[in-house]
VONU-378207 format. One line per 2 residues: number of its first residue (from 0); their letters; for each residue y negated, x, z negated of N, C-alpha, C. Coordinates in Angstrom, 1 decimal. Example, Ala and Ser with C-alpha at 12.3 -4.5 7.8 and 13.67 -1.06 7.14 Angstrom:
BEGIN
0	AS	5.7/13.2/-7.8/4.5/12.3/-7.8/3.3/13.2/-7.8; 2.2/12.8/-7.1/1.1/13.7/-7.1/0.0/12.9/-7.9;
END
This chain:
BEGIN
0	MA	-36.3/131.6/133.7/-35.3/131.8/134.6/-34.0/132.4/133.9; -34.2/133.6/133.3/-33.1/134.3/132.7/-33.4/134.9/131.5;
2	CF	-34.4/134.4/130.8/-34.9/135.2/129.6/-33.8/135.1/128.4; -32.9/134.1/128.5/-31.9/134.0/127.5/-30.8/135.1/127.6;
4	LV	-30.7/135.9/128.7/-29.9/136.9/128.9/-30.1/138.2/128.0; -31.4/138.3/127.6/-31.7/139.4/126.8/-31.2/139.2/125.2;
6	PM	-31.4/138.0/124.6/-30.9/137.8/123.3/-29.4/137.7/123.4; -28.8/137.1/124.6/-27.3/137.2/124.6/-26.8/138.5/124.7;
8	TE	-27.3/139.5/125.3/-26.8/140.8/125.4/-26.9/141.4/124.0; -27.9/141.1/123.3/-28.0/141.7/121.9/-26.9/141.0/121.1;
10	AI	-26.7/139.7/121.1/-25.7/139.1/120.4/-24.3/139.5/120.7; -24.0/139.8/122.0/-22.8/140.4/122.2/-22.5/141.7/121.6;
12	GI	-23.7/142.6/121.6/-23.6/143.8/121.0/-23.3/143.6/119.4; -23.9/142.7/118.9/-23.7/142.5/117.4/-22.3/142.0/117.2;
14	NV	-21.7/141.2/118.0/-20.3/140.8/117.9/-19.4/141.9/117.9; -19.6/142.9/118.9/-18.9/144.1/119.0/-19.0/144.9/117.7;
16	AE	-20.2/145.1/117.2/-20.4/145.7/116.0/-19.6/145.2/114.8; -19.7/143.9/114.7/-18.9/143.1/113.8/-17.4/143.4/113.8;
18	KV	-16.9/143.5/115.0/-15.4/143.7/115.2/-15.1/145.2/114.8; -16.0/146.1/115.2/-15.7/147.6/114.8/-15.8/147.6/113.2;
20	VK	-16.7/147.0/112.7/-16.9/147.1/111.1/-15.6/146.4/110.5; -15.1/145.3/111.1/-13.9/144.7/110.5/-12.8/145.6/110.7;
22	RE	-12.6/146.2/111.8/-11.6/147.1/112.1/-11.4/148.3/111.2; -12.7/148.8/110.9/-12.7/150.1/110.0/-12.7/149.5/108.5;
24	RA	-12.5/148.2/108.3/-12.4/147.7/107.0/-13.7/148.0/106.1; -14.8/148.0/106.7/-16.1/148.2/105.9/-16.7/146.8/105.7;
26	EG	-16.0/146.0/105.1/-16.6/144.6/104.9/-17.7/144.6/104.0; -17.8/145.6/103.1/-19.0/145.7/102.2/-20.3/145.9/103.0;
28	WK	-20.1/146.8/104.0/-21.3/147.1/105.0/-21.8/145.9/105.6; -20.7/145.1/106.2/-21.0/144.0/106.9/-21.6/142.9/106.0;
30	QR	-21.1/142.8/104.8/-21.8/141.9/103.8/-23.2/142.3/103.5; -23.4/143.5/103.3/-24.7/144.1/102.8/-25.7/143.8/103.9;
32	WK	-25.4/143.9/105.0/-26.4/143.8/106.2/-26.3/142.3/106.8; -25.5/141.6/106.3/-25.5/140.1/106.8/-25.6/140.1/108.3;
34	LG	-24.7/140.7/109.0/-24.6/140.6/110.4/-24.4/139.2/111.0; -23.7/138.5/110.2/-23.4/137.1/110.7/-24.8/136.3/110.8;
36	WL	-25.8/136.6/109.9/-26.9/135.9/110.1/-27.7/136.1/111.4; -27.7/137.4/111.7/-28.3/137.8/113.0/-27.5/137.2/114.2;
38	NK	-26.2/137.3/114.1/-25.3/136.7/115.1/-25.6/135.2/115.3; -25.7/134.5/114.2/-25.9/133.1/114.4/-27.3/132.8/114.9;
40	ML	-28.3/133.4/114.5/-29.7/133.3/114.9/-29.8/133.6/116.5; -29.1/134.5/116.8/-29.2/135.0/118.3/-28.5/134.0/119.1;
42	WG	-27.2/133.6/118.7/-26.4/132.6/119.6/-27.0/131.3/119.6; -27.8/130.8/118.4/-28.4/129.7/118.4/-29.5/129.5/119.4;
44	GV	-30.3/130.6/119.5/-31.5/130.8/120.3/-31.0/130.8/121.8; -29.8/131.5/122.1/-29.3/131.6/123.4/-28.8/130.2/123.8;
46	AL	-28.2/129.5/122.9/-27.8/128.1/123.3/-29.0/127.2/123.8; -30.0/127.2/122.9/-31.1/126.4/123.1/-31.8/126.8/124.5;
48	LA	-32.0/128.1/124.7/-32.6/128.5/125.9/-31.7/128.2/127.1; -30.5/128.3/127.0/-29.6/128.0/128.1/-29.6/126.5/128.4;
50	VE	-29.7/125.7/127.5/-29.7/124.3/127.7/-31.0/123.9/128.4; -32.1/124.5/127.9/-33.5/124.3/128.5/-33.5/124.8/129.9;
52	HV	-32.9/125.9/130.3/-32.8/126.4/131.7/-32.1/125.6/132.6; -30.9/125.1/132.0/-30.1/124.1/132.8/-30.8/122.8/133.1;
54	WH	-31.6/122.3/132.1/-32.3/121.1/132.1/-33.4/121.2/133.3; -33.9/122.4/133.4/-35.0/122.7/134.4/-34.4/123.0/135.7;
56	GE	-33.1/123.2/135.9/-32.4/123.5/137.1/-32.4/125.0/137.6; -32.8/125.9/136.6/-32.8/127.3/136.7/-31.4/127.9/136.6;
58	VV	-30.5/127.2/135.9/-29.0/127.7/135.9/-28.3/126.6/136.4; -27.3/126.9/137.3/-26.6/126.0/137.9/-25.0/126.3/137.7;
60	PW	-24.1/125.5/137.8/-22.6/125.8/137.5/-21.9/126.4/138.7; -22.6/126.9/139.7/-21.9/127.6/140.9/-22.6/129.0/141.0;
62	PP	-21.8/129.8/141.6/-22.4/131.3/141.9/-23.6/131.2/142.7; -24.5/132.0/142.4/-24.7/133.1/141.4/-25.3/132.6/140.2;
64	FL	-25.1/131.4/139.8/-25.4/130.7/138.4/-26.9/130.7/138.2; -27.6/131.7/138.5/-29.1/131.8/138.3/-29.8/131.4/139.6;
66	TA	-30.6/130.5/139.7/-31.2/130.1/140.8/-32.2/131.2/141.5; -32.6/132.1/140.5/-33.5/133.2/140.9/-32.7/134.2/141.8;
68	ME	-31.4/134.2/141.6/-30.5/135.2/142.3/-30.3/134.8/143.8; -30.4/133.6/144.0/-30.2/133.1/145.5/-31.2/133.6/146.4;
70	NP	-32.4/134.0/146.0/-33.4/134.6/146.9/-33.7/135.9/146.4; -33.6/137.0/147.2/-33.9/138.4/146.7/-35.4/138.4/146.3;
72	AD	-36.3/137.7/146.8/-37.6/137.8/146.5/-37.9/137.3/145.0; -37.0/136.4/144.5/-37.2/135.9/143.2/-36.5/136.9/142.1;
74	VG	-35.8/138.0/142.4/-35.3/138.8/141.4/-36.4/139.5/140.7; -37.4/140.0/141.4/-38.6/140.6/140.6/-39.2/139.8/139.5;
76	PM	-39.7/138.7/139.9/-40.1/137.6/138.8/-39.1/137.4/137.7; -37.8/137.3/138.1/-36.8/137.1/137.0/-36.8/138.3/136.1;
78	LH	-36.7/139.5/136.6/-36.7/140.6/135.7/-38.0/140.7/134.9; -39.1/140.3/135.5/-40.4/140.4/134.7/-40.3/139.3/133.6;
80	EM	-39.7/138.2/133.8/-39.7/137.2/132.7/-38.7/137.7/131.7; -37.6/138.4/132.0/-36.6/138.9/131.1/-37.4/139.9/130.2;
82	GT	-38.3/140.7/130.8/-39.0/141.7/130.0/-40.2/141.1/129.2; -40.8/140.2/129.7/-42.0/139.6/129.0/-41.6/138.5/128.1;
84	HG	-40.6/137.8/128.2/-40.2/136.6/127.4/-38.9/137.0/126.6; -37.8/137.5/127.3/-36.6/137.5/126.7/-36.6/138.6/125.7;
86	LP	-37.3/139.8/126.0/-37.3/141.0/125.1/-38.1/140.6/123.9; -39.3/140.1/123.9/-40.0/139.8/122.8/-39.2/138.8/121.9;
88	MA	-38.6/137.7/122.4/-37.9/136.8/121.7/-36.8/137.5/120.9; -36.0/138.4/121.6/-35.0/139.1/120.9/-35.6/140.0/119.7;
90	VL	-36.6/140.6/119.9/-37.2/141.5/119.0/-37.7/140.5/117.8; -38.3/139.6/118.0/-38.7/138.6/117.1/-37.7/138.1/116.1;
92	VT	-36.6/137.7/116.7/-35.4/137.2/116.0/-34.8/138.3/115.1; -34.8/139.5/115.6/-34.2/140.7/114.8/-35.3/141.0/113.6;
94	VV	-36.6/140.9/113.9/-37.5/141.3/112.8/-37.3/140.2/111.7; -37.3/138.9/112.2/-37.1/137.9/111.2/-35.8/138.2/110.4;
96	WV	-34.7/138.6/111.0/-33.5/138.8/110.4/-33.6/140.0/109.4; -34.3/141.1/109.7/-34.6/142.2/108.9/-35.5/141.7/107.6;
98	IM	-36.3/140.9/107.8/-37.1/140.3/106.7/-36.3/139.5/105.7; -35.4/138.7/106.4/-34.5/137.9/105.5/-33.5/138.8/104.8;
100	VA	-33.0/139.8/105.4/-32.1/140.7/104.6/-32.8/141.4/103.5; -34.1/141.8/103.8/-34.8/142.5/102.8/-35.0/141.7/101.6;
102	IA	-35.3/140.3/101.8/-35.5/139.4/100.7/-34.3/139.2/100.0; -33.2/138.9/100.7/-31.9/138.8/100.0/-31.5/139.9/99.2;
104	RS	-31.7/141.2/99.7/-31.3/142.4/98.9/-32.2/142.6/97.7; -33.5/142.2/97.9/-34.4/142.4/96.7/-33.9/141.4/95.6;
106	RE	-33.6/140.2/96.1/-33.2/139.1/95.1/-32.0/139.6/94.4; -31.0/140.2/95.2/-29.8/140.6/94.5/-29.9/141.7/93.5;
108	KA	-30.9/142.6/93.7/-31.2/143.7/92.8/-32.1/143.3/91.6; -32.8/142.0/91.7/-33.7/141.7/90.7/-32.9/141.3/89.4;
110	PL	-33.4/141.7/88.2/-32.7/141.3/87.1/-32.8/139.8/86.9; -31.8/139.3/86.2/-31.6/137.8/86.0/-32.7/137.5/84.8;
112	EE	-33.4/136.4/85.1/-34.3/136.1/84.0/-33.5/135.3/82.9; -33.8/135.7/81.7/-33.2/134.9/80.6/-34.0/133.7/80.2;
114	KP	-33.3/132.6/80.2/-34.0/131.3/79.9/-33.8/131.1/78.4; -34.9/130.7/77.7/-34.7/130.4/76.3/-33.8/129.1/76.0;
116	LP	-33.0/129.1/75.1/-32.1/128.1/74.7/-32.9/126.9/74.3; -32.3/125.7/74.7/-33.0/124.5/74.1/-32.9/124.5/72.7;
118	KE	-33.9/123.8/72.0/-33.9/123.6/70.6/-32.7/123.0/70.0; -32.0/122.1/70.8/-30.8/121.4/70.3/-29.7/122.4/70.1;
120	AV	-29.6/123.5/70.9/-28.5/124.4/70.9/-28.7/125.4/69.8; -29.9/125.6/69.2/-30.0/126.6/68.1/-29.8/126.0/66.8;
END
């Protein structure tokens, strides 16, 4: 119903954080934590989930946009879905991003391996 709203909210927060970092000219911080990766992962997931919900008729192009909002009895299940599906999805994407950043940073700090010269060059 509306599980995509949770990662969308996180993605909006990441966009705001990127703008604040850019305004404070802390580009090194932005580059170090690779916020763009998280932003792209979240928005990609939101787009896929939104298409899936539109496909199933749960999101419509007229207000209130979410079919669960048309009937007050459906609001409770909608909030439950957001908590049981949307929140774990957002957390999982963030955990994967943390692992990706940790791997990227460890590879940046790793010393470069010296390759032996070919016999022809010696």
